[in-house]
N, C-alpha and C positions, 0 to 999 in steps of 0.2 A: 384176410377177406373173408366176409362171411357171407354163406350162402342163404338166400332167403326164396324158399318155394311161394309162389301164389297162393292166396288165400281164395278157396275153391267154394262154390256154392255147394249147399247141401242138398243130396240125392236120395234114391231108395237105398235104405240099411239092407247090409247082407246078415243075418242072423247067425250065431255062433252055432246053434242049434243042427243046422246040417251044413256040415264040411263039403266045401265043393271040390271036385278033382282038381290036382296041381294046386295045391293050396298050402300056405306055411303058417302054422302055428306060432305066434310072437308071446311069450311071457317075460316077466320082471317084476320086479319088488318094486314098492312104493314107500317112499319114506317121507314123513311128514317132521317138518320142523318142530312143531309141538309136541310130538309122539303119540298123536292120535291122529286118524282120519276123520276129515268132514263128512258128515251124512250126506247122501243123495250123490255120492261120487261114480262119475260114469268114465267111460275109456271110449274112444271113437278115433276113427282113422279116416282121412280124408285123403283121396287120391287125386292125380291131376287131371282124371279125367271125368266125365259128368257120369252119374251113375255109379260112383265108386266110394261111397260113404257104407263104411264098417262099425258094428256095434260090437265091444267086446263085453266081458264078463269083469269083476272083481270079487274076489273072495280071499278070506286070510292074508290081508295085506299085501296081495297080488293081483295083476292083470294078466288076462288071457285075452288075446283076438288072433282071428284068422285072417289072414291077407291073401290075395292071389300070389303065386309064386313069380311075377315079374311085376315092375310098374314101381313108381316113386309115390311115397306117402307123408303123410305128417301125423303120427299117433299123438293124440292130447287126452288129457285128462280133465274133465268139466265138474265144478263144483262152486255152488253160489258161494261169493266172498273169500275165494282161495285161487290162487294163480299157480301154474306148474307149465314152465315153457314146453312147447311141442318136441318131440323126437321125429328126426328127420331120416326115414328110412328109403334109402336109394335102390338097395335089392333085398327083397324081403328073405330071399334065400340064404344070405350071408348076413345078415344084420345080427341076428343072434338075439339074447334077451338083454333089453336096454331098462335100466331102473329109473324111475321118477322120484324127482323131489318135488313135494307140494307144502306150499306155505300161505299164510294168511294175506290179501292182497294189500290190509292195513299193516304195512310194515313199521316196526318200532322206531325207523330212523327218517321219517318224511322229510325234515329238514336237510339231512345229508344228501336224501338221496336227489330233492330238487337242485341242490348245487351240483351234484354229480352229473346229473341230467344236464345242465345248464353246461358245465363246462365240456360235456361232450359235443353239444350244440356248437359250441364255438370252435372247438377242435375241426370239425365238417365244415363248419362256413371258411374257415380261411382256408382251407385246402380246395375248395371248390372255386377258388380265383387262381389256384397254381397251375400251372402250364409244364408237364414235367418234360416235355418235347420242347419245349423253348423257354428255359425258367429264367425268370427276372431275379437277377442277386438281391437286390433289396427286398423283393418281397419273399425270397426262400429265408434271407435272414430274420425278416418280421415273423415270418412263421416259426423259425426255431425258438426265438426269443419267447413267444408265448408259449410253446409247446414246454418251453424250461419253466416258465411259469406256473404252468398247470402241473407240471411233474413234481415243483416243491410242494403244490398245495396237497397234491394225493400224498406224498411222501410224509407231511404232517397228519393227513387222516390215517392213513395206517401206522403210523406213531401212535395216534390215539386209542385209535378204535379196532385195530385189525386190519385185514384186508375185506373191502365191502361185499358182504355175502348177499346172495338173492333173498333170502330169507330177512335181512336185515335193511336193504334199501330197494327189492324190487328187481326184476329181470331186465330193465332198461337202463337204470342207473348202475347195477352191476357192471353192465355191458360198456358203459361211458369209462367206469374206472380203468377196464382191460385196455378201450381205446387209448386212453392217455398214457396208459403204462407203456403199450405197442408203439406208441409216436416219440416215448421219452429217450434218454439216453441208454445206449446199450447197457451201462452200469447198473442204473435203476431196475431196467427189466429185468436182469439177473438177479436182483436182489428180489423183487415181487415173485419171482417163478416158483420158489417153494412154498410161499403163501398160497399161490394160484393150484399149486399143487395140493395141498392141503384141503383146499376149498372144493376140489376137483373130487377128493377121496368120498366127500360128503354131498356131491354133486350141486353145490353151490356156486358154480359157475359153468357158463356154456362151454361144454366139453372142446367145441371147435376152436373156441378162443385159447384154450387152454394149449390145444396142439399146434396153433401157430405159435404162440410164444415159446413153446419147447423148442420147435423147430429153429426158432430165429436166434433163441441162446446159443443152442447148439452150433451152429452155422457161425454165429460169429466166435464162438470159441474154437472153431478148427476141427470139431468133430462132425461125424455124418447126422443127418437130420434124421426123426424117426417117421413123420408122416407123409414128407415129399411135399410140404407146403411153399418151401423157400425155393425160387426159382431165379434162373440168370438167362443172359440174351449169349447164346450159342452160334453156333455157324447159320450162316444165311440170316440172322437175325431172329432166329426160332427161339423160343421161351423153353428152356430145359430146367429140371429140377437138380439143384445142388445134390451132392453126393447122398444116398440112402441106406442107412443102416437095414440088411437084409430085406434087400427090396421085393421079394419073391414074396414076402407076405404081408407088404406094405397094405394091400386094400383090405386085409384082416383087421390092422390096427386104425385104419381110416374108418371103418364102417363102426368100430367099438367107440367112435367119438364123435358121430353121426357125421361124419364125411362121405363124399361121393368116392368112387372109384376114381385111381390116380390118373387113369385114361380120359375121363370124363372132366375131371380137373382141370387138364392140360388142354383139352379140346376148348375151353373156353379162352384160350389165349393164343387160338389159331392152329395149333395142331392139328 
């Protein structure tokens, strides 16, 4: 499940020169897929409330931005002709330093990107007709057959080109590749996980996606999950997380992957 904050209108910038009371400074590295940073690169944060646009500074391959100590934000890099997925900040006090990857918008595999995006569209289209509360066996069988076809095609892509990285196909297409793997057979997802982890080491995959796949593979292997993303129906129909390794520190691990605190995540499922 991917969390998407709303895109908010821009408002009055908060300059870094004057650090307000009860503020938190975030800083991290900026990695470029080409080895060089683009000219005119800027960093800003957009909050959930009007009047909460903040502008930071970039020096020596790092960004620095000051946020209020509470609230939810998207930190973004901006440069003409370049792309860098935003970072979700659920709690500035615990977010820590989140590094960015930035890459040219003109990706080197545009045909593959278009194919993956179309495969992702097909994946979502068939699921819109599926009612999990009253499943139609024939419809479920058709969905599984289509998932298998997409799995086979993604397997061929991975064999030929490796895992589809963001700098290779763009953020949307890379997300489609993950969706296809997440909806594929457990064996295929388990096969893809080390490739996703290697991509994560280079920031070439949405880290929330990596967390979800990590947890799913661990739960299906009978191991405790790491990020608390996998749920089951408990007493009274309440959704509860499957067993979590070192639960006392799960929110720190979730924050490092751009995920909201576990309590907020569970609240979206009726708790």
